[in-house]
N, C-alpha and C positions, 0 to 999 in steps of 0.2 A: 317266577310267579304269572299266571294267566288270570285275564278278568274278561267279565262278559260286559261290552262297551255298551253305554248307554247312549239314548238319543242325546244328542245337542240342543239344550233349551234355543229357542230364537232369540231371546232377550237377557242381557247380563251376562257374567263371568261365571263359568263353566270349568272346574278344575277336576280331572277326573286320575285317580290311581297315581300320582306324580312321586315318584321317589328320585333322590340327588344323591351323591356322593362326591367328596374330595380325594382324593389319593386312596381310594378305598375306605374312607371312613363314612358311615351311611349317616347321612344327615337330616334328610327327611323319607319318613318311611310310608309308601302308600297313603299318601293324602289326596281326599277328594272334598270338594266344598263348590258351593254355589252362591252368588251374590246377586238377586234381581236388580233392574234399575232402580234407582232410588234410594236404595238399603245400603247401611253400614253395616259390615260385618267386623268386628274386631278379633284379631288374632293373638291372643292371649297366652303369655308362659314366660318361663325364666329364661333368664339369657344363656345363648347356646342350643336353644331348644329346636331351631331349625325355621323360624318364623322370617327373619330376613332373605333366608335362602331362596323362601317360597316367592315373596315379593321378587327378589331377581330372576326367578324361572318365570313367573306370570309375565313379568315387563320385557322378557327375551334378553337379558343382560347376562343369563347363563343357559346354556344348551338343554333344551330337554333331553334328558338322558333315557327316561321311561313315563309313561302314561300321556295324558293329553290335556290341553289349555284351549278353550275357546271363548270369544266373545261375540256376544249377538248373533250366533249362528255360525260363525266362522270360525273355522279351526286355526288358532296361532302356530299351535306346536303339536307335533305329534312325530309316529315315526318315520314318516316322510314328508310332513311339512315343517317349514320355518320360515315365520314371517318376523322381519327385523324390527327392533324396538321403533323406530321413526315410524312405521308404517302401522301400529298395533293400535292407536288412538287412545293410548294410555299415557298417563303424567303421574310422576313421582314427586313426592314430597318429601323431602329429607330433614332429620334433625340438624342438619350444619346449614341449612338455608341455600347454600352453594349460589350466591348473587355473585354478578360479576361488578367487581369494584370499580373498574373505569367506565363502567356505565350507568346512567342515571337510572332512578324507580321506573320511568315512564320505559326506557328503552331496554330495561331488565326483561320487562314485561311483553315487550316489542318483539324481542328476542325470538321469544317462544311462538311467535305467530308468522314465521316464516312461509308458511304454506297458504298464506291468508292473502288477498288481494291487497296490494299496497293501500289502496284507499280505504280498507276496511282496518287497518290494523292500529292505528291511533285510537279512532273512536272507542274501539273493542278494548283495547288496554285500559284506556281511561274508564271504560264501564267496571271491568272486573277490579280495578284500583277503588273504585267507589265503592264496590261493594262489600270491600273490607275497609272501608274508610283511610284509605291511603290517597286519594286523588288529589289532596291538599301537598302532597311529597313528590309529585311527578318529577319535577325538577333536581330533587336530592340525590345526595350519591349516598350507597349502601353504609358507609362509616359514620355518617351523622346520624343514624337512626338507630334506636334501641332495640333489643334482641327481639321483643314482640312485634315490633315495626318491621323488622327484616321478614320474621316468620310471617307477617301479613301479606307481603310484598311477593314473598316465595309461593303463597298460597293462589295470589292473582296471577301469578306468573303461569301456575300449574294448571288453572281453571279457563285460563285466556283461549286456549285452541278449541273448547268445549270438549274433550275427552270424554270417551264414552266409560272409561275406567280411570279411576283415582286409587293410587297406591300411596301410604303414608306409611314411613317408616320412624317409628318413635317420634313424632314431628314437634311434640312438646317438649323432651327431655332436657335441652339445653337453657329453658327459660325458668326463673324463679318461681317460686310459689304462686306467687300474685299474679303474675305476667302470665303463668299457665292457665289460670283459670279465667282470666280475660281473653286469652287467645283462643282456648278450646271454646269457649262460646261462641265467638265469631267464626270459627272453622265450622262448626256444627250448624251454625246457621246458614251458612253458604251451601254447605255440601247437601242439606235437606232442602236447598231452594232448588237444586239442579235433578238432572234425570240421570246423573252418571251412577254407575255401581262404585262403591268404595270397599277396599280392604285396607284396615289399618293396623300396623302392629304396635304393639305395647306390651310391657310387663307390668303396668300398673292397672291392678282391677278396677279401683274407683274409676280411673280414665275410661277403662272399657265398659264399665256399667253406665257411664256417663254418656259416651259419644255411641255406643254400640245399638244397633237394633237387635243384633243376636252377636253373640261370641261364642267363638270356637276357642276351645282351650287345648294347647300343643303342649306336649312332653316327651323328649327323647326323639323327636322327629315324627311323633303322631298325633291326631287330631283325637284328644281321649273323650271330649265330649263336647255338644254343640247345643244352641238354645238362646232363649232370650235371657236378659240378667235375672230377673225375677227366676226364671227355671233354673238358671246354674246356681242361683244363691240359696234358693228353698229345697232344692231337691240335686245336691251335688252326687255326682255317679261314683265317687272315690274320695279317700281322705285327700289325694294331692290336690282335686278340685276345690274341696273343702278349705285348705289351708289357702288357697289364692285368695279368699274374700275375706280374709281378716284372720285376728289373732286367734286361737283355740289352744286349748288345754287338753293333753293326750294321755290316756290312761290305755291299761291293757288288762284283761281277764277272760275266764273262759264261762261259758253257757252252763248254768244249772237251774234246770226246773223250769226254762224258759228267761231267765235274768242274768244278770251280770254285776257281782258286786265289786263297788267303786269306792275309794275313801269319798267322794260324792253322795253316796247313798246306792241304794239296790236299783238296777234300771231294768227295764223290760226289754229282751234281743227278740223280736217277733222277728221269723224266718231263717234263725240260726239254727242248726243242730245241736243236740245236748252235748256238752264238752268240749265244743268249736272254741280256739282261740279267737279274739276279736279285740279290736281296737276301738274305744269310745274317745270321741272328739266333743268338747263342748266349748262353743264360741265363749270369748272372753264375756260379751252381753249378755250368754245366757246363765251366769253365777248371779244370784242376789242374796241380798241379806234375806234370813228367815229364820227367826228365832225359835220357830217349831221345828226347825230342822234337826235330824240326829247328827249331821257333819257340823265339824266344828273346826273354824279355821282360825288363825293367829295373824293380825294384820302386820305387816312388816312396813310397807310404805302405802301413802296416799298421794298421788298425785293429781292435781286439777288439771285438765286438758280444753277445759272450755265449755263445749257441750256437755262433757261427761268426765267422769274421774274414774283414773287407773288406779286399781287396786293389788297389791300383792300380797300374798297369804300363804302359809304354811298349813297345811292339813295332814293329821296323823294318817299315813298309808295303812295302819293294820298292821306294819311288820316292821316297827319300831323306828322306823324313819318318817321322813315328810315329804308328801307331794306338794310342790310349789305351785300354784295356782293364780292366775291373773283373773280379776273381774273387771269389768267395765260397767261402772254404775250412772246411771242416768243423770244430770244436773249437778250439784255441788255437793254430793253427799262424801262427807271426809270422816271415815271412821280413824280413831286414833292409832297411833303405833302401839303394838302390843296389845291392843283390846282383842279379845276373845269374842268370834261371832259364829251365828248359826247359817249355814249357807245351804239356800235351796236352787234347785234348776229350772231354766224354763224351758219347756220339753220342745217346743222348734227350733232350739238353737242345740240340742243333742242328738248326733249322729253315731250310728254303731256301724261297722264294716269289718267283714272277716278279715282275720290276719295271716297272711300268708307266711309260710315256713320260714323263708328267710327273714322277715320283719319282727320275728319273735325275740 
C-alpha cells in the first residue's frame, strides 16, 4: 500500500500510516494521528485491538515496520530512520509502576535524570515529587507506599526529565475505584500544567472522557473515529463506537416508508433506503416511563445504583417473544417487580445504523 506523505508538523506527535504485525498477524493497520503540545489524546478500545503496540512503536520499543513517527518536527522512525528510545524525549507510565524496590522514592525519581547535570538532579526530583504531593516521602522505599502513592511516584519519575511526549499505558488499572479517581485527578492536573503532548491508552470509556481532550477509538488495529468526548458521545459513527460509551439496547428491523417498527415504537430512519436492514440502538438512559406510550414493559428487577436506578424489563417483541430492555432512570425511581409500565424514548439517545449482511 502506498500513501502520499504529509508534511511533518513542527510541534507535537505525528504518526502517519503506521502498520505493525507479529509473526504475520496484523495488529496495527494504517494508523495516523497527531497530538499537539499540551493536549491529551486517549486511545480507547478493547483489549487486543493494538493500542499498546502503538505506544511501543512510538516509544521505539518495537521496530517501525511501515509508516512514519515524528516528534516536534524531527522524524523518530521511518523507512530509513531509527532513533533509539533513550534519545526520543519520551517518557512512559505503565500500569505496574516499575519502581526499583532497592531505591528510595527520591532515588527512583533521580534515576531518570541521568542526562541532567548532577547538581540539578536532586532539586528537580524534589520539585516533581512536590507536584504530585509525594515530597514528604522522599526517603521512603516503594514497599511502604500504597498503590496510589507508588503511581504518583512513577508519574513524578516520568515527568522529571521534562519529556516532550508522555505515553501512558492503562496507568490506573491496578488501582481500586477510590484510588483510581484520586490518582486520575492528580495526573490530569500535572499533565495539563505541562507542555508535553500526551497519548494515553485505556479500555475504559469514562476514563477516556475524563482524561482526554480528544479520543481516538481503535478496533481491530484501526482508528475508527476521532473527536472530542462530546463528539463521540453525541455523534458516534457506528454501533461499535456507541457501544463503548455505555450500555445500549439493540434491535433490528427494515425501513418501511422512512420508518422502522420496533418493540419500543415506530422510529424515523432518515437517510436509509426503503427496505434496508438497520440496527436500532437505544442507550439505557434513553428509555423512560411514559404512561401515554404504546410500548409496555413488565418490570423484572429494579436496582438503585446511587445517582440512578437500573431497571430490567421484558417488552413484547411482536412475534410471540420478549425483548429484554435495560432502562437507567434518574434518582430513586423504583418500579415494583411485575409492574407493567409504559415506555417512551428520548430521541437524543436513539441511533440507527445500516446493518451489514453478515450482521443480520
